[in-house]
VODODO-231144 format. One record per residue (C-alpha): residue in three letters; chain; x, y, z. Coordinates in nm, 3 decimals, always signed. Each point is the difference from the previous one (the first is absolute). Example, Ala and Ser with C-alpha at 12.3 -4.5 7.8 and 13.67 -1.06 7.14 Angstrom:
BEGIN
{atom "ALA","A",{+1.230,-0.450,+0.780}}
{atom "SER","A",{+0.137,+0.344,-0.066}}
This chain:
BEGIN
{atom "MET","A",{-2.741,-15.098,-9.809}}
{atom "ARG","A",{-0.319,+0.004,+0.112}}
{atom "TRP","A",{+0.125,-0.283,+0.233}}
{atom "ALA","A",{+0.238,+0.201,+0.099}}
{atom "LEU","A",{-0.251,+0.247,+0.121}}
{atom "VAL","A",{-0.159,-0.208,+0.147}}
{atom "LYS","A",{+0.247,-0.162,+0.248}}
{atom "VAL","A",{+0.162,+0.380,+0.088}}
{atom "CYS","A",{-0.379,+0.089,+0.095}}
{atom "LEU","A",{-0.049,-0.295,+0.171}}
{atom "ALA","A",{+0.377,+0.069,+0.209}}
{atom "VAL","A",{-0.106,+0.389,+0.062}}
{atom "THR","A",{-0.392,-0.047,+0.129}}
{atom "THR","A",{+0.124,-0.339,+0.203}}
{atom "MET","A",{+0.268,+0.199,+0.196}}
{atom "VAL","A",{-0.218,+0.319,+0.040}}
{atom "VAL","A",{-0.289,-0.201,+0.137}}
{atom "VAL","A",{+0.218,-0.189,+0.270}}
{atom "ALA","A",{+0.152,+0.305,+0.062}}
{atom "PHE","A",{-0.320,+0.167,+0.081}}
{atom "ALA","A",{-0.148,-0.324,+0.133}}
{atom "VAL","A",{+0.197,-0.078,+0.240}}
{atom "PRO","A",{+0.081,+0.252,+0.235}}
{atom "LEU","A",{-0.394,+0.065,-0.047}}
{atom "GLY","A",{-0.086,-0.372,+0.157}}
{atom "LEU","A",{+0.291,+0.047,+0.306}}
{atom "VAL","A",{-0.200,+0.346,+0.049}}
{atom "VAL","A",{-0.370,-0.199,+0.003}}
{atom "LYS","A",{+0.169,-0.239,+0.249}}
{atom "GLU","A",{+0.113,+0.251,+0.234}}
{atom "LEU","A",{-0.330,+0.197,-0.013}}
{atom "ALA","A",{-0.196,-0.328,+0.067}}
{atom "ARG","A",{+0.250,-0.052,+0.309}}
{atom "ASP","A",{-0.082,+0.372,+0.126}}
{atom "ARG","A",{-0.356,-0.035,-0.015}}
{atom "ALA","A",{-0.014,-0.301,+0.156}}
{atom "PHE","A",{+0.250,+0.138,+0.348}}
{atom "SER","A",{-0.243,+0.329,-0.064}}
{atom "ASN","A",{-0.273,-0.210,+0.126}}
{atom "ALA","A",{+0.120,-0.171,+0.237}}
{atom "GLU","A",{+0.136,+0.326,+0.165}}
{atom "ARG","A",{-0.335,+0.134,-0.025}}
{atom "GLU","A",{-0.133,-0.272,+0.226}}
{atom "ALA","A",{+0.317,+0.016,+0.231}}
{atom "ALA","A",{-0.151,+0.384,+0.035}}
{atom "VAL","A",{-0.282,-0.119,+0.131}}
{atom "VAL","A",{+0.038,-0.128,+0.329}}
{atom "VAL","A",{+0.378,+0.199,+0.048}}
{atom "PRO","A",{-0.172,+0.293,+0.058}}
{atom "ALA","A",{-0.300,-0.145,+0.288}}
{atom "LEU","A",{+0.314,-0.140,+0.136}}
{atom "SER","A",{+0.168,+0.274,+0.055}}
{atom "ILE","A",{-0.247,+0.098,+0.251}}
{atom "ALA","A",{-0.019,-0.288,+0.218}}
{atom "THR","A",{+0.207,+0.020,+0.327}}
{atom "ASP","A",{+0.000,-0.310,+0.159}}
{atom "ARG","A",{+0.043,-0.379,-0.147}}
{atom "ASP","A",{-0.377,-0.087,+0.059}}
{atom "GLN","A",{-0.123,+0.334,-0.210}}
{atom "VAL","A",{+0.235,-0.126,-0.290}}
{atom "GLU","A",{-0.159,-0.361,+0.041}}
{atom "ARG","A",{-0.353,+0.144,-0.012}}
{atom "VAL","A",{+0.079,+0.242,-0.286}}
{atom "VAL","A",{+0.145,-0.303,-0.242}}
{atom "ALA","A",{-0.317,-0.161,+0.130}}
{atom "ALA","A",{-0.255,+0.292,-0.091}}
{atom "ALA","A",{+0.218,+0.010,-0.359}}
{atom "GLY","A",{-0.018,-0.342,-0.060}}
{atom "SER","A",{+0.300,-0.217,-0.177}}
{atom "ASP","A",{-0.043,-0.176,-0.295}}
{atom "ASP","A",{+0.206,-0.276,-0.158}}
{atom "GLY","A",{+0.224,+0.261,-0.123}}
{atom "MET","A",{+0.095,+0.227,+0.281}}
{atom "ALA","A",{+0.175,-0.100,+0.339}}
{atom "VAL","A",{+0.071,+0.219,+0.268}}
{atom "HIS","A",{+0.313,-0.066,+0.194}}
{atom "ILE","A",{-0.007,+0.134,+0.389}}
{atom "PRO","A",{+0.306,-0.034,+0.224}}
{atom "ALA","A",{+0.029,-0.126,+0.304}}
{atom "GLY","A",{-0.024,+0.232,+0.316}}
{atom "ASP","A",{-0.121,+0.109,+0.349}}
{atom "GLY","A",{+0.057,-0.413,+0.073}}
{atom "ARG","A",{-0.166,-0.139,-0.319}}
{atom "GLN","A",{+0.097,-0.184,-0.286}}
{atom "ALA","A",{-0.011,+0.110,-0.342}}
{atom "LEU","A",{-0.304,-0.017,-0.196}}
{atom "ASP","A",{-0.118,-0.084,-0.373}}
{atom "LEU","A",{-0.276,+0.101,-0.083}}
{atom "GLY","A",{-0.062,-0.147,-0.368}}
{atom "ARG","A",{+0.202,-0.209,-0.231}}
{atom "ARG","A",{+0.387,+0.054,+0.082}}
{atom "ARG","A",{+0.158,-0.076,-0.384}}
{atom "ALA","A",{+0.333,+0.213,+0.080}}
{atom "THR","A",{+0.274,-0.094,+0.207}}
{atom "ALA","A",{+0.073,+0.090,+0.371}}
{atom "ALA","A",{+0.317,+0.124,-0.124}}
{atom "ASP","A",{-0.200,+0.218,-0.237}}
{atom "ILE","A",{-0.255,+0.130,+0.249}}
{atom "ALA","A",{+0.333,+0.070,+0.238}}
{atom "ALA","A",{+0.163,+0.211,-0.245}}
{atom "VAL","A",{-0.297,+0.196,-0.077}}
{atom "ARG","A",{-0.043,+0.115,+0.329}}
{atom "GLU","A",{+0.355,+0.072,+0.040}}
{atom "LEU","A",{+0.039,+0.225,-0.281}}
{atom "GLY","A",{-0.358,+0.113,+0.043}}
{atom "ARG","A",{-0.072,+0.069,-0.383}}
{atom "ALA","A",{-0.192,-0.278,-0.202}}
{atom "SER","A",{+0.124,-0.220,-0.229}}
{atom "THR","A",{-0.090,-0.296,-0.248}}
{atom "ALA","A",{+0.112,-0.362,+0.086}}
{atom "GLU","A",{+0.003,-0.309,-0.236}}
{atom "VAL","A",{-0.272,-0.267,+0.122}}
{atom "PRO","A",{-0.139,-0.333,-0.129}}
{atom "GLY","A",{-0.248,+0.091,-0.275}}
{atom "GLY","A",{+0.092,+0.373,-0.017}}
{atom "SER","A",{+0.136,+0.259,+0.185}}
{atom "ALA","A",{-0.088,+0.222,+0.329}}
{atom "LEU","A",{-0.022,+0.362,+0.097}}
{atom "LEU","A",{+0.137,+0.074,+0.378}}
{atom "GLN","A",{-0.160,+0.318,+0.085}}
{atom "PRO","A",{+0.112,+0.087,+0.373}}
{atom "ALA","A",{-0.200,+0.246,+0.285}}
{atom "ALA","A",{+0.159,+0.121,+0.245}}
{atom "LEU","A",{-0.182,-0.027,+0.377}}
{atom "SER","A",{+0.069,+0.075,+0.332}}
{atom "PHE","A",{+0.027,-0.364,+0.100}}
{atom "GLY","A",{+0.189,-0.081,-0.335}}
{atom "THR","A",{+0.021,-0.019,-0.335}}
{atom "VAL","A",{-0.287,-0.169,-0.176}}
{atom "VAL","A",{+0.093,-0.154,-0.398}}
{atom "VAL","A",{-0.333,-0.043,-0.272}}
{atom "GLU","A",{+0.108,-0.264,-0.218}}
{atom "VAL","A",{-0.241,+0.011,-0.358}}
{atom "TYR","A",{+0.032,-0.287,-0.215}}
{atom "VAL","A",{+0.084,+0.077,-0.382}}
{atom "PRO","A",{-0.031,-0.338,-0.222}}
{atom "GLU","A",{+0.203,-0.026,-0.267}}
{atom "SER","A",{-0.299,-0.002,-0.235}}
{atom "GLU","A",{-0.122,+0.346,+0.082}}
{atom "VAL","A",{+0.349,+0.079,-0.082}}
{atom "THR","A",{-0.007,-0.126,-0.309}}
{atom "ASN","A",{-0.390,+0.081,-0.062}}
{atom "GLY","A",{-0.040,+0.152,-0.375}}
{atom "VAL","A",{+0.399,-0.068,-0.086}}
{atom "GLY","A",{-0.047,-0.272,-0.226}}
{atom "THR","A",{-0.303,+0.160,-0.240}}
{atom "ALA","A",{+0.213,+0.302,-0.008}}
{atom "TRP","A",{+0.294,-0.186,-0.134}}
{atom "ALA","A",{-0.196,-0.157,-0.206}}
{atom "VAL","A",{-0.146,+0.300,-0.174}}
{atom "LEU","A",{+0.318,+0.126,-0.018}}
{atom "ALA","A",{+0.142,-0.324,-0.175}}
{atom "ALA","A",{-0.320,+0.033,-0.233}}
{atom "VAL","A",{+0.069,+0.366,-0.122}}
{atom "GLY","A",{+0.381,-0.058,+0.006}}
{atom "ALA","A",{-0.084,-0.290,-0.277}}
{atom "ALA","A",{-0.254,+0.170,-0.193}}
{atom "LEU","A",{+0.224,+0.277,-0.010}}
{atom "VAL","A",{+0.277,-0.242,-0.159}}
{atom "VAL","A",{-0.218,-0.134,-0.227}}
{atom "GLY","A",{-0.119,+0.307,-0.142}}
{atom "SER","A",{+0.295,+0.132,-0.045}}
{atom "VAL","A",{+0.116,-0.262,-0.207}}
{atom "ALA","A",{-0.333,-0.044,-0.145}}
{atom "VAL","A",{+0.054,+0.409,-0.125}}
{atom "ALA","A",{+0.365,-0.091,-0.126}}
{atom "ASP","A",{-0.094,-0.262,-0.195}}
{atom "ARG","A",{-0.271,+0.218,-0.188}}
{atom "LEU","A",{+0.312,+0.270,-0.039}}
{atom "GLY","A",{+0.188,-0.269,-0.091}}
{atom "VAL","A",{-0.215,-0.110,-0.297}}
{atom "ARG","A",{-0.078,+0.360,-0.075}}
{atom "MET","A",{+0.404,+0.052,-0.078}}
{atom "VAL","A",{+0.044,-0.336,-0.136}}
{atom "ARG","A",{-0.256,-0.047,-0.234}}
{atom "PRO","A",{+0.101,+0.316,-0.221}}
{atom "ALA","A",{+0.361,-0.120,+0.011}}
{atom "ARG","A",{-0.093,-0.317,-0.104}}
{atom "ARG","A",{-0.166,+0.076,-0.316}}
{atom "LEU","A",{+0.235,+0.284,-0.051}}
{atom "ALA","A",{+0.243,-0.307,-0.049}}
{atom "GLU","A",{-0.255,-0.199,-0.152}}
{atom "GLY","A",{-0.005,+0.262,-0.281}}
{atom "ALA","A",{+0.337,+0.073,-0.026}}
{atom "HIS","A",{+0.045,-0.386,-0.042}}
{atom "GLU","A",{-0.257,+0.038,-0.324}}
{atom "LEU","A",{+0.138,+0.306,-0.155}}
{atom "GLY","A",{+0.343,-0.210,+0.012}}
{atom "GLU","A",{-0.156,-0.299,-0.122}}
{atom "GLY","A",{-0.117,+0.200,-0.328}}
{atom "ARG","A",{-0.375,+0.096,+0.132}}
{atom "LEU","A",{-0.004,+0.396,-0.085}}
{atom "GLY","A",{-0.353,+0.019,+0.102}}
{atom "ALA","A",{+0.112,-0.093,+0.350}}
{atom "ARG","A",{-0.133,+0.288,+0.275}}
{atom "VAL","A",{+0.031,+0.080,+0.381}}
{atom "PRO","A",{-0.287,+0.141,+0.184}}
{atom "GLU","A",{+0.102,+0.280,+0.133}}
{atom "GLU","A",{-0.152,-0.047,+0.361}}
{atom "GLY","A",{+0.134,-0.112,+0.361}}
{atom "PRO","A",{+0.251,+0.255,+0.240}}
{atom "ASP","A",{+0.160,+0.326,-0.238}}
{atom "GLU","A",{+0.341,-0.165,-0.040}}
{atom "LEU","A",{-0.141,-0.261,-0.148}}
{atom "ARG","A",{-0.298,+0.192,-0.185}}
{atom "LEU","A",{+0.296,+0.236,-0.176}}
{atom "ALA","A",{+0.217,-0.340,-0.081}}
{atom "ALA","A",{-0.338,-0.109,-0.172}}
{atom "VAL","A",{-0.048,+0.339,-0.140}}
{atom "ALA","A",{+0.369,-0.017,-0.131}}
{atom "PHE","A",{+0.001,-0.379,-0.065}}
{atom "ASN","A",{-0.318,+0.077,-0.289}}
{atom "SER","A",{+0.171,+0.333,-0.123}}
{atom "MET","A",{+0.334,-0.238,-0.085}}
{atom "ALA","A",{-0.262,-0.267,-0.160}}
{atom "ASP","A",{-0.154,+0.241,-0.210}}
{atom "GLN","A",{+0.341,+0.175,-0.112}}
{atom "VAL","A",{+0.135,-0.361,-0.071}}
{atom "VAL","A",{-0.283,-0.082,-0.183}}
{atom "GLN","A",{+0.004,+0.338,-0.216}}
{atom "LEU","A",{+0.355,-0.047,-0.091}}
{atom "LEU","A",{-0.077,-0.311,-0.173}}
{atom "ALA","A",{-0.245,+0.127,-0.114}}
{atom "ASN","A",{+0.232,+0.282,-0.219}}
{atom "GLU","A",{+0.182,-0.248,-0.067}}
{atom "ARG","A",{-0.207,-0.227,-0.171}}
{atom "GLU","A",{-0.184,+0.335,-0.151}}
{atom "LEU","A",{+0.334,+0.149,-0.141}}
{atom "ALA","A",{+0.101,-0.371,-0.136}}
{atom "ALA","A",{-0.377,-0.019,-0.195}}
{atom "ASP","A",{+0.011,+0.367,-0.093}}
{atom "LEU","A",{+0.372,-0.063,-0.157}}
{atom "SER","A",{-0.137,-0.320,-0.189}}
{atom "HIS","A",{-0.246,+0.197,-0.107}}
{atom "ARG","A",{+0.227,+0.263,-0.153}}
{atom "LEU","A",{+0.119,-0.264,-0.186}}
{atom "ARG","A",{-0.277,-0.078,-0.167}}
{atom "THR","A",{+0.072,+0.326,-0.221}}
{atom "PRO","A",{+0.324,-0.143,-0.164}}
{atom "LEU","A",{-0.146,-0.365,-0.017}}
{atom "THR","A",{-0.283,+0.182,-0.214}}
{atom "VAL","A",{+0.224,+0.164,-0.206}}
{atom "LEU","A",{+0.204,-0.357,-0.058}}
{atom "ARG","A",{-0.305,-0.154,-0.089}}
{atom "LEU","A",{-0.088,+0.224,-0.252}}
{atom "ASN","A",{+0.312,-0.001,-0.153}}
{atom "ALA","A",{+0.029,-0.394,+0.030}}
{atom "ALA","A",{-0.343,+0.015,-0.192}}
{atom "SER","A",{+0.138,+0.201,-0.313}}
{atom "LEU","A",{+0.330,-0.259,-0.044}}
{atom "GLY","A",{-0.177,-0.247,-0.216}}
{atom "ASP","A",{-0.069,-0.353,+0.028}}
{atom "SER","A",{+0.385,-0.136,-0.022}}
{atom "PRO","A",{+0.088,-0.253,+0.332}}
{atom "ALA","A",{+0.138,+0.295,+0.142}}
{atom "ALA","A",{-0.246,+0.222,+0.008}}
{atom "GLU","A",{-0.197,-0.318,+0.161}}
{atom "GLN","A",{+0.259,-0.017,+0.245}}
{atom "THR","A",{-0.017,+0.334,+0.063}}
{atom "ARG","A",{-0.377,+0.086,+0.057}}
{atom "ALA","A",{+0.006,-0.340,+0.216}}
{atom "ALA","A",{+0.266,+0.093,+0.226}}
{atom "VAL","A",{-0.193,+0.394,+0.067}}
{atom "ALA","A",{-0.312,-0.198,+0.038}}
{atom "GLN","A",{+0.148,-0.213,+0.262}}
{atom "LEU","A",{+0.187,+0.330,+0.158}}
{atom "GLU","A",{-0.315,+0.139,-0.005}}
{atom "ARG","A",{-0.162,-0.262,+0.200}}
{atom "GLU","A",{+0.267,+0.023,+0.253}}
{atom "VAL","A",{-0.035,+0.338,+0.055}}
{atom "ASP","A",{-0.367,-0.022,+0.038}}
{atom "THR","A",{+0.036,-0.333,+0.278}}
{atom "ILE","A",{+0.249,+0.247,+0.199}}
{atom "ILE","A",{-0.264,+0.272,-0.007}}
{atom "ARG","A",{-0.289,-0.217,+0.062}}
{atom "THR","A",{+0.220,-0.124,+0.348}}
{atom "ALA","A",{+0.104,+0.307,+0.079}}
{atom "ARG","A",{-0.350,+0.142,+0.035}}
{atom "GLU","A",{-0.066,-0.235,+0.267}}
{atom "ALA","A",{+0.004,+0.393,+0.237}}
{atom "LYS","A",{-0.010,+0.340,-0.114}}
{atom "PRO","A",{+0.045,+0.298,+0.187}}
{atom "GLN","A",{-0.155,+0.304,-0.100}}
{atom "THR","A",{+0.172,+0.206,-0.206}}
{atom "THR","A",{+0.093,+0.355,+0.139}}
{atom "ALA","A",{-0.016,+0.327,-0.125}}
{atom "ALA","A",{+0.271,+0.258,-0.055}}
{atom "GLY","A",{+0.040,+0.245,+0.320}}
{atom "PRO","A",{-0.117,+0.391,-0.081}}
{atom "GLY","A",{+0.205,+0.181,-0.250}}
{atom "ALA","A",{+0.116,-0.389,-0.127}}
{atom "GLY","A",{-0.122,-0.130,-0.322}}
{atom "CYS","A",{+0.096,+0.030,-0.363}}
{atom "ASP","A",{-0.132,+0.136,-0.345}}
{atom "ALA","A",{-0.256,-0.225,-0.125}}
{atom "ALA","A",{-0.024,+0.131,-0.318}}
{atom "GLU","A",{+0.388,-0.034,-0.051}}
{atom "VAL","A",{-0.081,-0.406,+0.078}}
{atom "VAL","A",{-0.274,+0.000,-0.197}}
{atom "ARG","A",{+0.266,+0.131,-0.316}}
{atom "GLU","A",{+0.239,-0.229,+0.082}}
{atom "ARG","A",{-0.177,-0.328,+0.003}}
{atom "MET","A",{-0.229,+0.082,-0.266}}
{atom "ALA","A",{+0.346,+0.044,-0.198}}
{atom "PHE","A",{+0.109,-0.335,+0.101}}
{atom "TRP","A",{-0.322,-0.194,-0.067}}
{atom "SER","A",{-0.109,+0.207,-0.359}}
{atom "ALA","A",{+0.342,-0.197,-0.125}}
{atom "LEU","A",{-0.160,-0.362,+0.073}}
{atom "ALA","A",{-0.342,+0.193,-0.126}}
{atom "GLU","A",{+0.134,+0.111,-0.364}}
{atom "ASP","A",{+0.125,-0.366,-0.039}}
{atom "GLU","A",{-0.324,-0.137,+0.078}}
{atom "GLY","A",{-0.230,+0.232,-0.165}}
{atom "ARG","A",{-0.130,+0.173,+0.206}}
{atom "LYS","A",{-0.161,+0.372,+0.128}}
{atom "VAL","A",{+0.145,+0.165,+0.263}}
{atom "ARG","A",{-0.143,+0.367,+0.120}}
{atom "VAL","A",{+0.131,+0.182,+0.304}}
{atom "ALA","A",{-0.165,+0.295,+0.128}}
{atom "GLY","A",{+0.023,+0.249,+0.324}}
{atom "ALA","A",{+0.398,-0.046,+0.028}}
{atom "ASP","A",{+0.099,+0.302,-0.202}}
{atom "ARG","A",{+0.024,+0.161,+0.334}}
{atom "PRO","A",{+0.178,-0.081,+0.345}}
{atom "VAL","A",{-0.293,-0.181,+0.234}}
{atom "ARG","A",{+0.138,-0.089,+0.324}}
{atom "THR","A",{-0.113,-0.247,+0.236}}
{atom "PRO","A",{+0.065,-0.179,+0.352}}
{atom "VAL","A",{+0.150,-0.297,-0.079}}
{atom "ALA","A",{+0.351,-0.136,-0.102}}
{atom "ARG","A",{+0.080,-0.008,-0.366}}
{atom "ALA","A",{+0.121,-0.376,+0.028}}
{atom "ASP","A",{-0.341,-0.101,+0.074}}
{atom "LEU","A",{-0.198,+0.219,-0.252}}
{atom "VAL","A",{+0.256,-0.180,-0.213}}
{atom "ALA","A",{-0.063,-0.343,+0.133}}
{atom "THR","A",{-0.411,+0.099,-0.023}}
{atom "LEU","A",{+0.031,+0.129,-0.384}}
{atom "ASP","A",{+0.210,-0.299,-0.134}}
{atom "ALA","A",{-0.265,-0.251,+0.198}}
{atom "LEU","A",{-0.290,+0.159,-0.249}}
{atom "LEU","A",{+0.191,+0.037,-0.329}}
{atom "GLY","A",{+0.119,-0.370,+0.067}}
{atom "ASN","A",{-0.353,-0.129,+0.079}}
{atom "VAL","A",{-0.132,+0.188,-0.300}}
{atom "PHE","A",{+0.305,-0.185,-0.217}}
{atom "ARG","A",{-0.055,-0.327,+0.154}}
{atom "HIS","A",{-0.415,-0.003,+0.006}}
{atom "THR","A",{-0.088,+0.144,-0.299}}
{atom "PRO","A",{+0.101,-0.088,-0.419}}
{atom "GLU","A",{+0.279,+0.146,-0.156}}
{atom "GLY","A",{-0.167,+0.319,-0.191}}
{atom "THR","A",{-0.165,+0.117,+0.308}}
{atom "ALA","A",{-0.020,+0.365,+0.060}}
{atom "PHE","A",{+0.049,+0.131,+0.326}}
{atom "ALA","A",{+0.061,+0.359,+0.184}}
{atom "VAL","A",{+0.118,+0.171,+0.283}}
{atom "ASP","A",{-0.179,+0.304,+0.182}}
{atom "LEU","A",{+0.124,+0.214,+0.252}}
{atom "HIS","A",{-0.251,+0.216,+0.170}}
{atom "ASP","A",{+0.097,+0.327,+0.282}}
{atom "GLY","A",{-0.232,+0.097,+0.224}}
{atom "GLU","A",{+0.073,+0.218,+0.293}}
{atom "ASP","A",{-0.078,-0.252,+0.244}}
{atom "ALA","A",{+0.127,-0.365,-0.181}}
{atom "VAL","A",{+0.120,-0.100,-0.294}}
{atom "ILE","A",{-0.128,-0.297,-0.238}}
{atom "VAL","A",{+0.199,-0.237,-0.219}}
{atom "LEU","A",{-0.275,-0.144,-0.281}}
{atom "VAL","A",{+0.186,-0.354,-0.160}}
{atom "SER","A",{-0.259,-0.046,-0.310}}
{atom "ASP","A",{-0.005,-0.277,-0.271}}
{atom "ALA","A",{-0.162,-0.086,-0.284}}
{atom "GLY","A",{-0.039,-0.433,+0.116}}
{atom "PRO","A",{-0.239,-0.202,+0.099}}
{atom "GLY","A",{-0.022,+0.138,+0.324}}
{atom "ILE","A",{-0.094,-0.180,+0.320}}
{atom "PRO","A",{-0.300,-0.149,+0.039}}
{atom "ASP","A",{+0.013,+0.006,+0.401}}
{atom "PRO","A",{+0.155,+0.307,+0.158}}
{atom "GLU","A",{-0.052,-0.152,+0.340}}
{atom "ALA","A",{+0.129,-0.301,-0.072}}
{atom "ALA","A",{+0.288,+0.135,-0.139}}
{atom "MET","A",{+0.056,+0.284,+0.310}}
{atom "ALA","A",{-0.041,-0.313,+0.194}}
{atom "ARG","A",{+0.303,-0.168,-0.177}}
{atom "GLY","A",{+0.188,+0.341,+0.124}}
{atom "ARG","A",{-0.083,-0.047,+0.356}}
{atom "GLY","A",{+0.194,-0.348,+0.009}}
{atom "SER","A",{-0.240,-0.310,-0.185}}
{atom "GLY","A",{+0.182,-0.032,-0.268}}
{atom "ALA","A",{-0.101,-0.146,-0.336}}
{atom "ALA","A",{+0.072,-0.220,-0.254}}
{atom "GLY","A",{+0.252,+0.179,-0.249}}
{atom "SER","A",{+0.002,+0.341,+0.251}}
{atom "THR","A",{+0.244,+0.008,+0.299}}
{atom "GLY","A",{-0.260,+0.261,+0.133}}
{atom "LEU","A",{+0.306,+0.217,+0.152}}
{atom "GLY","A",{-0.051,+0.266,-0.284}}
{atom "LEU","A",{-0.335,+0.120,+0.141}}
{atom "ASP","A",{+0.116,+0.003,+0.322}}
{atom "ILE","A",{+0.308,+0.233,-0.076}}
{atom "VAL","A",{-0.224,+0.196,-0.200}}
{atom "ARG","A",{-0.286,+0.009,+0.343}}
{atom "ARG","A",{+0.285,+0.049,+0.244}}
{atom "LEU","A",{+0.158,+0.258,-0.170}}
{atom "ALA","A",{-0.347,+0.199,-0.013}}
{atom "GLU","A",{-0.127,-0.107,+0.366}}
{atom "SER","A",{+0.316,+0.114,+0.137}}
{atom "THR","A",{-0.138,+0.348,-0.139}}
{atom "GLY","A",{-0.331,-0.007,+0.183}}
{atom "GLY","A",{-0.082,-0.082,-0.355}}
{atom "ASP","A",{-0.144,-0.354,-0.232}}
{atom "VAL","A",{-0.003,-0.112,-0.319}}
{atom "ARG","A",{-0.323,-0.135,-0.197}}
{atom "ILE","A",{+0.028,-0.193,-0.355}}
{atom "GLY","A",{-0.259,+0.076,-0.242}}
{atom "SER","A",{-0.078,+0.036,-0.376}}
{atom "SER","A",{+0.176,+0.243,-0.179}}
{atom "VAL","A",{-0.064,+0.200,-0.288}}
{atom "LEU","A",{+0.180,-0.189,-0.208}}
{atom "GLY","A",{-0.227,-0.282,+0.023}}
{atom "GLY","A",{+0.204,-0.223,+0.248}}
{atom "THR","A",{+0.148,+0.042,+0.381}}
{atom "GLU","A",{+0.028,+0.304,+0.158}}
{atom "VAL","A",{+0.216,+0.007,+0.342}}
{atom "ARG","A",{-0.005,+0.344,+0.177}}
{atom "ILE","A",{+0.255,+0.070,+0.263}}
{atom "TRP","A",{-0.139,+0.252,+0.279}}
{atom "ILE","A",{+0.328,+0.159,+0.146}}
{atom "GLN","A",{-0.119,+0.241,+0.295}}
{atom "LEU","A",{+0.187,+0.339,+0.111}}
{atom "ASP","A",{-0.137,+0.000,+0.329}}
{atom "GLY","A",{-0.028,-0.298,+0.120}}
{atom "ARG","A",{-0.350,+0.003,+0.055}}
{atom "GLU","A",{-0.215,-0.304,-0.066}}
{atom "PRO","A",{-0.131,+0.004,-0.411}}
{atom "GLU","A",{-0.390,+0.107,-0.053}}
{atom "ARG","A",{-0.169,-0.299,-0.186}}
{atom "ARG","A",{+0.043,+0.089,-0.389}}
{atom "GLY","A",{-0.169,-0.201,-0.262}}
{atom "HIS","A",{+0.217,-0.172,-0.303}}
{atom "ARG","A",{-0.162,+0.155,-0.303}}
{atom "GLY","A",{-0.036,+0.344,-0.150}}
{atom "ALA","A",{+0.132,+0.287,+0.165}}
{atom "VAL","A",{+0.205,-0.005,+0.348}}
{atom "ARG","A",{-0.144,+0.279,+0.245}}
{atom "ARG","A",{+0.194,+0.084,+0.371}}
{atom "ARG","A",{-0.190,+0.272,+0.206}}
{atom "ARG","A",{+0.214,+0.234,+0.173}}
{atom "GLN","A",{-0.056,+0.132,+0.349}}
{atom "GLY","A",{-0.062,+0.397,-0.209}}
{atom "GLY","A",{-0.291,-0.142,-0.117}}
{atom "ARG","A",{+0.148,-0.044,-0.388}}
{atom "THR","A",{+0.008,-0.278,-0.221}}
{atom "VAL","A",{+0.336,-0.136,-0.210}}
{atom "THR","A",{-0.100,-0.207,-0.285}}
{atom "PHE","A",{+0.285,-0.281,-0.170}}
{atom "ASN","A",{-0.132,-0.096,-0.294}}
{atom "ARG","A",{+0.026,-0.337,-0.177}}
{atom "SER","A",{+0.257,-0.031,-0.289}}
{atom "ARG","A",{-0.167,-0.016,-0.360}}
{atom "SER","A",{+0.038,-0.347,-0.140}}
{atom "LEU","A",{+0.380,-0.007,-0.236}}
{atom "PRO","A",{-0.055,+0.114,-0.365}}
């Protein structure tokens, strides 16, 4: 495209220059010729008036002698009064040209060696006198060569300038197009971070914007697929936990050992799928206005499931705040996955017989879900939250806390890990109801949220299990 633009511009500019320069050069040449013959006519005009007042040949000779004649002027006196024709000065025109001028009675030019001659007649009483003024060729073409050289230089400058402008314009058009092609090639090779600078002409800039938007959509779609695979795989860990607990009670028979080994192998495979799928994670989006679920119903349902397992392991369980409806702006499936992830971690990382509790607090602008246990606790909550953001750790995929975090942050809330009143770990999920950023709060004692009206709503922590 670049060279095509240069060639087109070169052809067009050359035609324009030729179309204007050739006629202009001919005009310059004609002007120079007219200037030379105009000067010759002025020289002849100096002598003709003086000759017109002469009454005889002797006076003509005296006038010419008084005016003087140089090498470029001659006066041709015809024969008469018994005298022969006389040429005063150097004659260059032929006798036939001079006779033709006398006969016609008007000025004329004649080609002579080295140039041209202007023949100007003057009618006197004894005949017609012809004044000859010599115009050399150098005077006819004086300045023409310089003018033509200037025209040629200007034309060449115009052609070079137009080619340079076309080249820059071609670069400005070709470079964004080439980058767009390179970006498409990189995206086709699987480099999902390929993007195109949004520059160049409007059309190419819009194409770059569309390409970048398409690439973002591709990345988002792939991330959604990975996230879906990770979430589905993580939800498999809930029934796997049940299988592992049931397998532990089968005794020491070979079949029981094989069952436990198969469950462990299946759990490792699921963990591998989760780690692989967590390479890219999009942010979970909260449910739209008017959508959501009843958090109390979800808590009751999931605790009914986990309570059966807790009874088998001798764990004390308590649920608080789930006796009346609590609306939350999140999808039911997301809240179920969040509770299963936290309760699964309790069964997975605490010894049998460890108590745990789930508290649900309904505020005017937020819903708080507290999952606490009486286990050994988490020595480094910040490292645990870092695993929840994708770093992973030995024995943990980190996806459980990531599901919890994304659920809270999709509503403008947050997640905190601290020490519970049961002596172990407490995970607090703050689900914002109005979409505003949450205020910073502590992890122990009461959780307070100041409303715009100036009043304070206080959510007290649960008491320890009896």
